[in-house]
Phi, psi and omega in degrees: 000129184276325187209141168235119188216165172294148178288140173282163181302319186289346183272337179307320175302314179292321180296322178303312184299321185291317180295311179306308176304320183294328187259353181302318179294322178300313181296320185288318178302320182258008175066030173286138176228174180294329182290315183266347181212064186299339187263011179284148186296344182287343177255008183299142174242160181306321180302330180295320180287322174298323181293322179295322177296321181296332182272357177106002185286148175247122176266129184244156181227148171255126184239141177222160176089020176079200182294161178131344173078205181278114176252313182202166183301328183296337180254001182217133180239124182264145175206155186242126180219163175244125180276118185263130184251000000 
């Protein structure tokens, strides 16, 4: 991984898709649905990430392969952290 940094506003939408995709297998394996586990990461929406940011969370992404932003799951890892000051 070349760089880990806070996500820019335009990258949050792509990060949402990466997070959902990463957790979909777990949801399918355990029979999780929006109805029985609505807060599971496989069902996260971009509005959920905006809400976390509004509460002070800092969203980070791991990037590799140079410039070009979020292209596919293989080159991007999404994470959510809180920056403590």
